PLY file of the C-alpha trace (Angstrom):
ply
format ascii 1.0
element vertex 120
property float x
property float y
property float z
element edge 119
property int vertex1
property int vertex2
end_header
-0.01 -0.02 -0.09
2.71 2.43 1.01
4.67 1.38 -2.15
1.66 2.18 -4.27
1.21 5.64 -2.70
4.85 6.34 -3.18
4.72 5.28 -6.64
1.66 7.41 -7.39
3.30 10.44 -5.75
6.44 9.83 -7.67
4.50 9.64 -10.90
2.48 12.92 -10.15
5.83 14.66 -9.38
7.34 13.34 -12.66
4.25 14.31 -14.60
4.08 17.98 -13.22
7.85 18.37 -13.76
7.25 17.49 -17.32
4.63 20.03 -17.92
7.15 22.96 -18.04
8.29 22.72 -21.70
11.37 24.83 -21.04
12.96 25.40 -17.69
14.30 28.83 -17.01
17.92 27.54 -17.03
17.42 26.32 -20.68
16.64 29.83 -21.99
19.84 31.26 -23.56
21.19 34.35 -21.83
20.20 37.75 -23.64
23.22 38.59 -25.83
25.23 41.84 -25.65
23.68 44.59 -27.72
20.34 42.94 -27.49
17.62 44.84 -29.43
14.29 45.35 -27.65
11.30 43.47 -29.02
9.46 46.36 -30.52
12.65 47.67 -32.26
13.57 44.26 -33.48
10.08 43.68 -35.01
10.45 46.95 -37.08
13.92 46.16 -38.23
13.04 42.59 -38.92
10.07 43.61 -41.02
12.03 46.17 -43.02
14.81 43.56 -43.63
12.11 41.17 -44.86
10.84 43.76 -47.51
14.41 44.41 -48.54
14.86 40.62 -48.99
11.70 40.30 -51.06
12.76 43.14 -53.30
16.12 41.42 -53.72
14.48 38.16 -54.65
12.07 39.90 -57.04
15.06 41.77 -58.75
13.77 45.08 -57.82
17.12 46.43 -56.72
18.84 48.24 -59.42
22.47 47.70 -60.50
24.56 45.38 -58.56
21.73 43.84 -56.41
23.95 42.26 -53.80
25.71 45.51 -53.31
22.47 47.32 -53.12
21.07 44.72 -50.64
24.13 45.29 -48.38
23.87 49.14 -48.64
20.05 49.29 -47.82
20.59 46.62 -44.92
23.36 48.91 -43.37
20.97 51.89 -43.84
18.11 50.21 -42.08
20.22 49.12 -39.21
21.84 52.45 -38.84
18.55 54.39 -38.99
17.41 52.08 -36.15
20.57 52.54 -34.21
21.53 48.90 -34.32
24.60 47.04 -35.58
24.52 44.11 -37.75
26.12 41.96 -35.00
23.39 43.02 -32.45
20.69 42.25 -34.95
22.11 38.86 -35.74
22.57 37.95 -31.93
19.01 39.17 -31.12
17.76 37.17 -34.19
19.41 34.11 -33.09
18.25 34.54 -29.57
14.52 35.05 -30.59
14.84 32.00 -33.01
16.03 29.74 -30.23
12.82 30.49 -28.33
10.37 27.99 -29.78
7.53 28.98 -27.25
7.88 32.71 -28.07
8.69 32.54 -31.77
5.23 32.06 -33.20
3.77 35.15 -31.36
6.92 37.12 -32.48
6.27 36.13 -36.06
2.75 37.29 -35.81
3.83 40.60 -34.63
6.32 40.86 -37.56
3.65 39.88 -40.07
1.28 42.51 -38.47
3.99 45.08 -38.83
4.52 44.01 -42.48
0.75 44.41 -43.09
0.88 47.94 -41.53
3.63 48.83 -43.85
1.65 47.51 -46.79
-1.29 49.71 -45.70
0.92 52.84 -45.52
2.52 52.29 -48.93
0.92 54.28 -51.75
-0.96 51.95 -54.19
-0.35 52.01 -57.90
0 1
1 2
2 3
3 4
4 5
5 6
6 7
7 8
8 9
9 10
10 11
11 12
12 13
13 14
14 15
15 16
16 17
17 18
18 19
19 20
20 21
21 22
22 23
23 24
24 25
25 26
26 27
27 28
28 29
29 30
30 31
31 32
32 33
33 34
34 35
35 36
36 37
37 38
38 39
39 40
40 41
41 42
42 43
43 44
44 45
45 46
46 47
47 48
48 49
49 50
50 51
51 52
52 53
53 54
54 55
55 56
56 57
57 58
58 59
59 60
60 61
61 62
62 63
63 64
64 65
65 66
66 67
67 68
68 69
69 70
70 71
71 72
72 73
73 74
74 75
75 76
76 77
77 78
78 79
79 80
80 81
81 82
82 83
83 84
84 85
85 86
86 87
87 88
88 89
89 90
90 91
91 92
92 93
93 94
94 95
95 96
96 97
97 98
98 99
99 100
100 101
101 102
102 103
103 104
104 105
105 106
106 107
107 108
108 109
109 110
110 111
111 112
112 113
113 114
114 115
115 116
116 117
117 118
118 119
């Protein structure tokens, strides 16, 4: 009887411990130069637009050089470095629980940019 209760208690403890999908110690530390979420969303969205323009051959002249120049301009305007953006990007993309919500916010920002742009 005591063995059955002990087994039940241990099973409940193991089950409850398994409910936390990612313990706090598994979350990577925030990197140096971390870009705050709202600013990261704006930068990420603008870089997505830039990448789409690059893929659609909308950049004039040397497309790779133009993409690098526009990327640097976007980051400079935001007050962020390429290494800070990359580190923040890697940090967010290593957060499987938070990533879907972040991507929804980026999509919302992209949608708002589309609404602001003049239509042809």
